[in-house]
FIVEXSE-267735 format. One record per residue (C-alpha): residue number from 1; x, y, z. Coordinates in pm, whole numbers, plus 50000, padded with zeros to 5 digits. Example, Ala and Ser with C-alpha at 12.3 -4.5 7.8 and 13.67 -1.06 7.14 Angstrom:
! FIVEXSE-267735
{resi 1 | X 51230 | Y 49550 | Z 50780}
{resi 2 | X 51367 | Y 49894 | Z 50714}
! end
This chain:
! FIVEXSE-267735
{resi 1 | X 50007 | Y 50044 | Z 50010}
{resi 2 | X 50293 | Y 50189 | Z 50048}
{resi 3 | X 50470 | Y 50173 | Z 49787}
{resi 4 | X 50126 | Y 50233 | Z 49522}
{resi 5 | X 50081 | Y 50629 | Z 49701}
{resi 6 | X 50401 | Y 50666 | Z 49683}
{resi 7 | X 50418 | Y 50594 | Z 49317}
{resi 8 | X 50117 | Y 50815 | Z 49295}
{resi 9 | X 50283 | Y 51093 | Z 49483}
{resi 10 | X 50585 | Y 51059 | Z 49185}
{resi 11 | X 50317 | Y 51079 | Z 48964}
{resi 12 | X 50154 | Y 51452 | Z 49143}
{resi 13 | X 50500 | Y 51566 | Z 49136}
{resi 14 | X 50597 | Y 51547 | Z 48752}
{resi 15 | X 50216 | Y 51655 | Z 48635}
{resi 16 | X 50284 | Y 51925 | Z 48873}
{resi 17 | X 50638 | Y 51945 | Z 48680}
{resi 18 | X 50502 | Y 51951 | Z 48325}
{resi 19 | X 50208 | Y 52216 | Z 48493}
{resi 20 | X 50433 | Y 52459 | Z 48620}
{resi 21 | X 50684 | Y 52401 | Z 48361}
{resi 22 | X 50451 | Y 52527 | Z 48097}
{resi 23 | X 50503 | Y 52293 | Z 47810}
{resi 24 | X 50434 | Y 51912 | Z 47737}
{resi 25 | X 50672 | Y 51646 | Z 47743}
{resi 26 | X 50607 | Y 51403 | Z 47502}
{resi 27 | X 50706 | Y 51074 | Z 47601}
{resi 28 | X 50945 | Y 50855 | Z 47321}
{resi 29 | X 50674 | Y 50539 | Z 47143}
{resi 30 | X 50786 | Y 50255 | Z 47136}
{resi 31 | X 50679 | Y 49905 | Z 46969}
{resi 32 | X 50547 | Y 49717 | Z 46658}
{resi 33 | X 50450 | Y 49945 | Z 46429}
{resi 34 | X 50116 | Y 50006 | Z 46120}
{resi 35 | X 50254 | Y 50193 | Z 45835}
{resi 36 | X 50007 | Y 50448 | Z 45715}
{resi 37 | X 50193 | Y 50597 | Z 45418}
{resi 38 | X 50568 | Y 50693 | Z 45317}
{resi 39 | X 50621 | Y 50869 | Z 45581}
{resi 40 | X 50351 | Y 50789 | Z 45851}
{resi 41 | X 50307 | Y 50486 | Z 46083}
{resi 42 | X 50104 | Y 50412 | Z 46463}
{resi 43 | X 50293 | Y 50367 | Z 46713}
{resi 44 | X 50190 | Y 50260 | Z 47053}
{resi 45 | X 49883 | Y 50320 | Z 46960}
{resi 46 | X 49953 | Y 50688 | Z 46850}
{resi 47 | X 49981 | Y 50778 | Z 46512}
{resi 48 | X 50328 | Y 50965 | Z 46363}
{resi 49 | X 50465 | Y 51140 | Z 46119}
{resi 50 | X 50813 | Y 51137 | Z 46044}
{resi 51 | X 51027 | Y 51451 | Z 46128}
{resi 52 | X 51189 | Y 51631 | Z 45811}
{resi 53 | X 51046 | Y 51360 | Z 45563}
{resi 54 | X 50768 | Y 51456 | Z 45263}
{resi 55 | X 50616 | Y 51103 | Z 45123}
{resi 56 | X 50372 | Y 51085 | Z 44804}
{resi 57 | X 49983 | Y 51064 | Z 44943}
{resi 58 | X 49882 | Y 50741 | Z 44894}
{resi 59 | X 49684 | Y 50823 | Z 44594}
{resi 60 | X 49920 | Y 51004 | Z 44395}
{resi 61 | X 50072 | Y 50869 | Z 44113}
{resi 62 | X 50355 | Y 50956 | Z 43919}
{resi 63 | X 50463 | Y 50880 | Z 43637}
{resi 64 | X 50842 | Y 50601 | Z 43494}
{resi 65 | X 50898 | Y 50542 | Z 43161}
{resi 66 | X 50648 | Y 50717 | Z 43022}
{resi 67 | X 50357 | Y 50522 | Z 43247}
{resi 68 | X 50173 | Y 50579 | Z 43536}
{resi 69 | X 50192 | Y 50478 | Z 43913}
{resi 70 | X 50056 | Y 50526 | Z 44225}
{resi 71 | X 50395 | Y 50657 | Z 44371}
{resi 72 | X 50253 | Y 50693 | Z 44742}
{resi 73 | X 50154 | Y 50273 | Z 44745}
{resi 74 | X 50488 | Y 50222 | Z 44658}
{resi 75 | X 50661 | Y 50499 | Z 44913}
{resi 76 | X 50436 | Y 50279 | Z 45185}
{resi 77 | X 50591 | Y 49961 | Z 45094}
{resi 78 | X 50967 | Y 50119 | Z 45120}
{resi 79 | X 50922 | Y 50214 | Z 45432}
{resi 80 | X 50731 | Y 49913 | Z 45527}
{resi 81 | X 51020 | Y 49698 | Z 45373}
{resi 82 | X 51206 | Y 49956 | Z 45572}
{resi 83 | X 51009 | Y 49800 | Z 45944}
{resi 84 | X 51050 | Y 49519 | Z 45834}
{resi 85 | X 50922 | Y 49278 | Z 46190}
{resi 86 | X 51153 | Y 49524 | Z 46391}
{resi 87 | X 51015 | Y 49737 | Z 46604}
{resi 88 | X 50990 | Y 50083 | Z 46595}
{resi 89 | X 51129 | Y 50335 | Z 46821}
{resi 90 | X 51026 | Y 50706 | Z 46746}
{resi 91 | X 51178 | Y 51033 | Z 46969}
{resi 92 | X 50878 | Y 51300 | Z 46949}
{resi 93 | X 51051 | Y 51666 | Z 46794}
{resi 94 | X 50841 | Y 51949 | Z 46973}
{resi 95 | X 50712 | Y 51932 | Z 47315}
{resi 96 | X 50309 | Y 51887 | Z 47171}
{resi 97 | X 50178 | Y 51702 | Z 46859}
{resi 98 | X 50075 | Y 51879 | Z 46580}
{resi 99 | X 49697 | Y 52000 | Z 46555}
{resi 100 | X 49584 | Y 51735 | Z 46377}
{resi 101 | X 49749 | Y 51552 | Z 46685}
{resi 102 | X 49971 | Y 51363 | Z 46462}
{resi 103 | X 50343 | Y 51359 | Z 46687}
{resi 104 | X 50658 | Y 51392 | Z 46465}
{resi 105 | X 50954 | Y 51254 | Z 46546}
{resi 106 | X 51233 | Y 51090 | Z 46444}
{resi 107 | X 51221 | Y 50668 | Z 46454}
{resi 108 | X 51412 | Y 50359 | Z 46437}
{resi 109 | X 51341 | Y 50015 | Z 46343}
{resi 110 | X 51678 | Y 49836 | Z 46537}
{resi 111 | X 51942 | Y 50027 | Z 46403}
{resi 112 | X 51783 | Y 50198 | Z 46069}
{resi 113 | X 51689 | Y 50565 | Z 46115}
{resi 114 | X 51314 | Y 50544 | Z 45942}
{resi 115 | X 51344 | Y 50997 | Z 45875}
{resi 116 | X 51651 | Y 50881 | Z 45618}
{resi 117 | X 51611 | Y 50520 | Z 45490}
{resi 118 | X 51303 | Y 50659 | Z 45303}
{resi 119 | X 51452 | Y 50945 | Z 45172}
{resi 120 | X 51765 | Y 50760 | Z 45113}
{resi 121 | X 51559 | Y 50477 | Z 44871}
{resi 122 | X 51397 | Y 50776 | Z 44691}
{resi 123 | X 51056 | Y 50745 | Z 44826}
{resi 124 | X 51041 | Y 51092 | Z 44981}
{resi 125 | X 51157 | Y 51387 | Z 45043}
{resi 126 | X 51314 | Y 51586 | Z 45276}
{resi 127 | X 51076 | Y 51870 | Z 45389}
{resi 128 | X 51168 | Y 52237 | Z 45306}
{resi 129 | X 51029 | Y 52297 | Z 45613}
{resi 130 | X 51259 | Y 52142 | Z 45793}
{resi 131 | X 51476 | Y 51931 | Z 45583}
{resi 132 | X 51851 | Y 52059 | Z 45567}
{resi 133 | X 51981 | Y 51744 | Z 45801}
{resi 134 | X 51800 | Y 51550 | Z 45494}
{resi 135 | X 51911 | Y 51781 | Z 45208}
{resi 136 | X 52247 | Y 51566 | Z 45097}
{resi 137 | X 52070 | Y 51217 | Z 45160}
{resi 138 | X 51828 | Y 51385 | Z 44910}
{resi 139 | X 52141 | Y 51527 | Z 44687}
{resi 140 | X 52244 | Y 51120 | Z 44673}
{resi 141 | X 51913 | Y 50943 | Z 44616}
{resi 142 | X 51806 | Y 51180 | Z 44320}
{resi 143 | X 52228 | Y 51122 | Z 44178}
{resi 144 | X 52172 | Y 50825 | Z 44138}
{resi 145 | X 51755 | Y 50827 | Z 44008}
{resi 146 | X 51673 | Y 50573 | Z 44349}
{resi 147 | X 51285 | Y 50528 | Z 44329}
{resi 148 | X 51110 | Y 50836 | Z 44229}
{resi 149 | X 51390 | Y 51018 | Z 44116}
{resi 150 | X 51376 | Y 50722 | Z 43815}
{resi 151 | X 51146 | Y 50948 | Z 43684}
{resi 152 | X 50852 | Y 51241 | Z 43698}
{resi 153 | X 50732 | Y 51313 | Z 44008}
{resi 154 | X 50627 | Y 51609 | Z 44123}
{resi 155 | X 50676 | Y 51668 | Z 44500}
{resi 156 | X 50411 | Y 51567 | Z 44708}
{resi 157 | X 50409 | Y 51932 | Z 44899}
{resi 158 | X 50299 | Y 52112 | Z 44508}
{resi 159 | X 50082 | Y 51780 | Z 44447}
{resi 160 | X 49827 | Y 51901 | Z 44830}
{resi 161 | X 49807 | Y 52189 | Z 44693}
{resi 162 | X 49689 | Y 52125 | Z 44317}
{resi 163 | X 49349 | Y 52100 | Z 44293}
{resi 164 | X 49157 | Y 51773 | Z 44194}
{resi 165 | X 49087 | Y 51644 | Z 43868}
{resi 166 | X 48788 | Y 51757 | Z 43776}
{resi 167 | X 48783 | Y 52045 | Z 43977}
{resi 168 | X 48789 | Y 52431 | Z 43821}
{resi 169 | X 48562 | Y 52663 | Z 43654}
{resi 170 | X 48428 | Y 52479 | Z 43389}
! end
């Protein structure tokens, strides 16, 4: 009984410390991952977006050798390949989740950095808002013509802003 009270006191003190500090710390996440798309996964019941990474959306189409292909689905498969059967660990970047409740994080599967790995494979781009640390990796993938760089594609952030097919004034 004494241990339970002591644990509750420690938990209460930690909570008060967070409130007094004016921020909320996000804990590291670890466990089996469910791959959502090329830059998003779920770990320990929390949706996580790879910090500094922007992969094609699931329904995004790219071209290679004059043919369309679903590059967003291929990017998701590439992230799945990087994770394999390993448990994933993620370290949140920032004190709170994004407005949509998704945690931005750097993640790894064993010794493999998922953030770096998906860019190195060429199936995601360095996010122009937070990308300096991944630009050299992206340049290497582009020069080696890996992944998206084998064909033609629109950067995901531009593709998301474009009007959907069939939209317009006429």
